[in-house]
N, C-alpha and C positions, 0 to 999 in steps of 0.2 A: 636625725632628720634627713641627712644625705641619703641614707639607705632607703628611707621611706619614699623619697622622690624617685628612686630607681624602681621600686616595686609597685607603686600605685599610680604613676604617671602614664597617661596614654600618649600614643604617637598620633599626630594629626595626619591621618591618611584616610582615603575613602573606605567605607565599610566593605565594598566589594573586593578590595585588596585582601582583607583578612579572610573572606570566604574563598577566594581563589587559592590562597595559601593553605587553608584548611582542606580543600579538596585534594591538593597535591599531597599533603601530609597523610590524609586518609588512605590514598592509593598506595603510597610508599609503605605505610604501616601494614596494610592488609597483605600486600605482596611480600614484604619482608618476613612477617610472621608465618604466612602460609608456606612460602618457598623454603625457608630455613627449617621449618618443621618437617617438610618432606625430605630434605637432605638428611636431617638427623635420623628420621625413621628409616630411610633407605640404607644408610650406613650401619645402623644398629641391627636391622633385621636381616641383612644379606651377609652371609659368611664370606662371600668373595670380596666384599668391600671392607670387611672387618679385619684389616691388617694394620701393622704398626705405622707405616707412613700415613695411612688414612686417619689415624687418631688425631693428627694435627689438623686435617681438613674438617674432621668432626668438631674439634675445639673451635675452629673458625666459625662454623655454622652456629655453635652455641652462643658465641659472643655476638654475632650478627643478629640472632634471634632475640637475645636479651636487649640489644640496642634498639631494635624495632619495637619490642614490647614495652620498654620503659619510657621511650621518647615520644613515639607517635601519638598515643592516646592523650597524653597531657598537653602536647603541642596543639593537637586538634581542638581540645576543649577550650584552651586559652584563645585560639583564633576565633572561635564562636563568640566568646565574651569580649574579644578585641582588647584584652589586657591580661596580665599575669594575675591569676586568682588563687594561687596556692600558697601565698605568703613567702616569707624569707626562708624558712626552713625547707619548704617544698622546692624552692628554687635551688637551694644548695644540694639537696638530694638528687634532683633532676640533673643538674649539671655534673654532679659527681658520677652518676651512672653513665651519662653520655661520655665523659672523659674516660672512665674505666673501660667500657666496652669498645670505644673507638680506638684507644691506645692498644688494647689487647689484640684487636684485629690486625693492626700494623705489625706488632711484634710477632704475632703468630705467622704472618706472611714471611717475616724474616726467618723464623725457625724452619718453615717449609723450604725456603730457598737454600738454607745451609744443609738441610737433610738431603735435598736433591743433589747439591754439589758434592757431598760425601759419597753418595751412591754412585754417581757417574764418574767422578775423577779418582776416587779412592775406594773401589768396590770391596776389596779385601778388608780394609779397615772398617768399612760400613757394616760388613757382616759381623765383625767382632764387636762393634759398638752398639749395633741395633739390638735392643731388648725392651721388654715392656717397662722395666724399671727406669731405664734411661729416657724413654719417651714420656713417661709420666712425670719424671723430673723436669724435662724440658717444658712441658705444659705448665707445671707448677711455677717455674721461673718466669714464664710469660705473664702469668696472672700476678705474681708478686711485684714484678717490675712495673706493670700497669697500675697496680694498687698504690705503689709508692708515689707515682706522679699524680694520681688522682686525689690522694689525701693531702697533698701539699697545700692547696688553697684553703682547706678546712682548718689547718693548723697555723695559718698566718702568712704563708708565702703566696702572695696574690690573694684573690678571693673569687667567689662565684656570684655573678650578677646577671640581670636580664639583658638581652641584646636585641638589636634589630628593631622589630615592631613591638618589642616588650612582651612577646608571647612565648619566648623560650629563654633559657639561661645557659651561660657558659662561663669560662674563666675571664677575669677582667683584663682584657688586652687593650682597653681604651684609655684607662687612667695612666697619665704620664708620671708614674712614681718608680722608684728604684726596685721595689719588690715586684710590681706588676711587669715591668720591662725585663727584669732578669729572669722571671719565671717564663715569660713568653719566649724569650730567646733560647733558654735552655730546653724548653719543651719542644720547640721547632727543631732544634739540633738533634737531641737525643731520642726523639720519638718519630721524627719525619725524615730529616735530611741524612743523618748518619745511617739509620737502617736502610734507607733507599740506596745510598752509596754501596753498602755491603751487599744488598740484593743484586745490584747491577754488576758488581765485581764477581759474585758467584756465578751469575749467568754468562758472563764473559768467559770465565775459566771453563765452564761446562761446554760452551760452544767450541772453544779451542780444542778441548779434549776430544769431542766428537769428530771434529775435522781431522785431527791428528790420527785417530784410530782409522778413519776412512781412508786416509792417504796410505797408511801402513798396509792395509788390506789390498789396495790397488798395486802397491809396490811388490807385495809377495805374490800376487797373481794366483797361479794354480798350486802354489806350495802352501796354501793356507790350511791349517789343521781344522779338524772338526770342532775342537774345543774353542778355537778362536772364533769360528763362525757363530757358535752358540753364545759366546760372550758378546759378540757384536750385536746379535739380535736382542740379547738382554739389555744392553746399553740403549739400543734404540727404543725399546719399550719404556725404559726409565726416562729417556729424553722426551718421549711423548707426554708422560705425566708432568715433566718439568715445564713443557710448553703450556699445558693447561694451567699450571700454577702461575706461569708468567703472565698469561692473559688476565687472570684474577688480580695479580699485582698491578698491572698497568691500569686496569679499570679502577682499582681502589685509589691509586695515586692521582689519577685524573679527577676522581670525585673529591678528594681532599685538597688538591692544589689551589683552587680558588679561595678556599677558607684560609689556607696558609698565607696566601698573598694578602688577604685582608688584614690578618693579624700582624704581618710584617709592616704593612703600611702604617698601622696604628703604632707599632713599636718604634718606627722611625720618627714619630711626632707629627704625623699628618692625619690624625684621626678626624680632624674637622672636615676633610674632603669626602668622608664616607657618609652616605645617606643611609637611612633605615633600610631601604631596598637593597643597597649594595652589601649590607651585613646579613640580611635575611636570606637572599637567594643563594649565596655560597653555603650557608648553614643547611638549607634544604637539600642542595646537591650533595653535601657531605653525608647527610643522614640517608640519602638514597643509595649509598654504597652497600647497604644491607640487602638490596634486592638483586644485585647483579650476579653474585656467585651462584645461586641456584639456577639462573638462566644460562650461565656459562656451562655449568655441569650438564644441564639438559641438552645443550647443543653439541658439546664436544665429548663428554665422558660416556662412552657406550655402556659400560657396566652399570653406571648409575641409572641410565635410562632403562636398561633391561630390568633392574631391580624395581624401579617404579612401576613399569608395565606389569611385572609379575604380581605386585601387591595391589595395584589399582588398575584393573583392566580398562577403566574408562579413559585412561591416558594412553590408549593404543597408538596414538599419533607420534608418541615419543620413541616407539620401537625402532631400533636401527634396521636399515634395509639389509636383509640377509644376502642379497645378490652381491653387494659391494664387499661384504665380509668374506664371502666365498671366493670372489675374484682375488682379493688381496691375499688371503691365506694360501690359495693355490699358487699364486705368483711367487710368494715368499718360499713356499715349500719346493717349487720346481727350481727356483734359482739356487736354493740351498743344495738340492740334490745334484744339479748340474755342475756346481763348483766342485763337489766332492768327486763326481764321476770323471770330470776332466783332469783333476789332480791325479786320480788313481790310474787312468788310462795312459797318461803321459809317463808315469813312472813304471809301467809294466807292459808286456806284450802278450803274455800267455793267456789262455782261456780261463785258468783258475782264478786269476785276479778279477776278471770280468764277472765271474760267478760270485765271488766273495763280495765284490762291490755292490752287486744287486741285492745280496742278502743283507749287507749293512744298510743299504737304502731302505729296505723293507722295515728293518728294525728302527731306523732313524725317523721313519714317518710317525711312529708312535711316541716319540720323545716329546714331552710337553715343554715348550720353551718358556721356562720360568726365569725370574730375575736370579742373579747369582746368589747362591745360598748353599746350605748343606744338602738340601734335598736334590737340587739339580745336579750337584757334584756327584752325589752317590748314585743317582740314576744313570748318569753318563758313564761312570766307571763300570757299573753292572752291564750296561749295553756294550761297552767296549770289550769286556771280558767275553761276553757271548759271541760277539762278532769274531774275536780272535779264535775261539773254539771252532766256530763254523769254518773259518779259513783253514785251520789245521785239518779238519775232516775232509774238506774239499781237496786239499793238497794230497792227502793220503790216497783218496780215490783216483785223483789224476795220475799219481805216481804208478798205481797199479795198472791203469789203462795204458800208460806209456811203456811199462815193462812188457805187457802182453803184446802190444804193437811191435815193439822192438824184437821180441822173440819170433813173432810171425814173420817178420821181414827176413830174419836170418834163415828160417826154414825155406822161404821162397828162393832165396839166393842159392842155398845148398841144392835144392831140387833142380834149378836151372843148370848148375854145373854138371850134375849127373846126366 
């Protein structure tokens, strides 16, 4: 009977409140399904985006898509009927899917942060560790961890019940029992607060590593090696990707924070101060977390925007402005060349070093600044060997000219004496 009161009682609110909620849920569902479908299609169809780190972003898009697909349509229908109409089993399945995909998104963001941390602070280890098998294993761990927490209310640790306006379902954070309170506290700790702490710690170490590398380059000045400059540029590109992930994490945390506050208020025994509105609005904000990631990628991620424009010409407005890219690339190349030229000119005075530095500059223009890996290392070694051979040939030609000049000078002096 108690469960029947949960599932078949209506909340005494005006009808227009349900319709307003339904309109928001419809917009969130449409944007979440469409946006994440575009993300999955772009990352799957573009070879430039189909690399190991982006597998985690792809997995995040999958969980957000499934979250929007399983939650919004059912929530919308219930809002139109102004009550839960799918029965007890439907409520449990709905809440289970919401918990599974919501938790997997948070743990996936944790995996992305750890991956960025390893690439930036421990690049050599990251090269050794990065493989398709390890990335697949990480994704599998994300889903198994989420599945364990989602199954718990189905096997007796807490339960899934309707919430708020009685048009959606979640775990029972309202009932003041040992099982419900323990599950709520453990879920908040191991799914929200502890992962958030690890994420912040990873980004703190990444920031300190970037700052330390920049200071070392400033201290070395003109004695910087070419390999160090390439490594610095690679770290900067990885840091740019880390910043995109950080924006995604911040938006996700802000979306789920109101809901976490509501559950903690109930956990502390003050559920009576929460109105149906104060429970429903945080739930809607949390479900809206599925729409933000595609928008963030469309604003910040240039390769994603280019892939979309290539596949869908009607999205021409997403195309990055080429002028800014040209300016930034020319500035980075010129600063890179100037640093090498200044180092070489300070270390030498002869004409042959100037000629060889020009040759090495020509060669270095063709170097593709990729993240640290086997390909970039091999290409740099091949270019270094070619530049060394060019230097040797230039030196031989210069020695011949010097010998001829010296011989001519001796002949002139001998003629003067005569």
